[in-house]
N, C-alpha and C positions, 0 to 999 in steps of 0.2 A: 503494499500499499503505498502510496507516494505522501511525503511530509505534508505536503497542502492539503490533500483528502483527509488525512487523519488529523489535522488541526481543526479543518471544517467539520468532520464527525463531533471531536471534543466539544468544539464550541456548540454545536447544536444540542448535544447533550447537557451541558453547562446552561445553555438557555431554557431547556425544558425543566433543569432541576431548580434553576433560580424562580423560575415561575411557581412551581410546586412551594417552594420554600417561602415566597411572598405570600402566597394565600396562606399559607399555613400559619406563617408568623401575625396576620392580619386575624386570622380566626382564632387563634389559642390566645393571644398575648391582647392587651389593651394599652391605652394610656401613651405615653411618649416613646416607649420601647416599642411597641409595633408599628407607631407610625414611621419612625426615623429608621428602624429596622427595614421596613417596607421602601423608604426612600433609596435608602443604600441598595437595597437589592434592585430597586429600578435602574439605577445607574451601573450594577453589576451586570444586567439583562442586555442592557444598551452597550456595555463593553464586549459580552459574548456575540451579540450581532454584528458588531464592527469585525471582531476576529473571524466570524463567519464568511462575512463579504470580502475582507480584506485581510487573509492569514499570514501574510509576508511583513505586516506592519510591526515593531516595535511595541513592546508594552507600554512603554512610556507615551508613545504616539496614539495607541489605541486608548491610554486613559485617558489623555487630554482630549481625545476626540467624544469621548462617552461622557465626560465632564462637560465640555462645551454645549453639547447635545441637551444636557439634563437642565444646566443653567438656563439655556435658551426657553426652554420649556417653560421652567420656573419663572423666570422674567416676561414671558408671553402671558402668564397669570397677572401681569399688572394691567393687561388690556380687559376688555370684557369678552373678547372671542373664545378663548377656552370655557368660561363661564356658561356661555350661549350654547355652544358645543356639546358640552356635558350634559346639558338639561335635556337633550334630544337623544342622545347617543350614550349607552354604557362603555362603550370603547372608548370614546372619547375622553368621557370620564375618568376612566384607567390610564389613559395615555397621556392626558393633558392636564388632568386635575381642574381643580377651579380657583383656588385662591393662593395668593402669594404666602409665603411664609419665608423669611430670611433664613430660620436655623434649616430649613431644607436644604438650602446650598451647602451647608457644612456636612449634613448627611450624604449628601451627593459625592462631596470629595471623599469622604471616607469609604464608601462603596467604590469609587475609582481606585483609590490607594489600595485598598483590600483585593482587588480583581488583578489590579497589576503586580501585587506582592504573591499571590498565588500563582500567576501566570509565567513571571520571570524565570524561577528556577525549572518550572516545567518546559520551558521554551529552551533552556540551555542543555537539559539532560534528553534532547530527543534521540532518538536511537537512530544511528547511521549519520548522524552528525559528527564531523571531523573534530578531534579534542585540539583547541587552541595552543600551542606552547609559545609563549613570549620569549623573545631574546632575552638571555641574562639570567633565565631561571634554571641553567642545567639541565633542559631537556624535561622538566616535570611542569604538567599540565597544571594551571590555576583554576 
């Protein structure tokens, strides 16, 4: 199996598991934890979708893209458009939300950082990827 296909399959699996985790967190917990864990998982989902579409991007670029998208959606909530769309569509309510919350921006950043922290070592340990040996290390990989 090619590395790109393997990455896409793992990203799709991650997206499905993230949706399940988000729905579970919202159903089982309440209060601030449920809300902000759901927000963080929203960004993890966006991260997984970006990896699925662009599997060769570095974790830091994917994290920045997921964070930028999440923040753009949140800032869009300062306009009446997401609230109006949320009134007529459950999907729009789940994707766009309806009201702006500054604390959500922090939760999105936490989600992006978490996803990149998990993705980075997985990306470095892919089977079949050559080990890099920097000069001056005596032939030992780092």
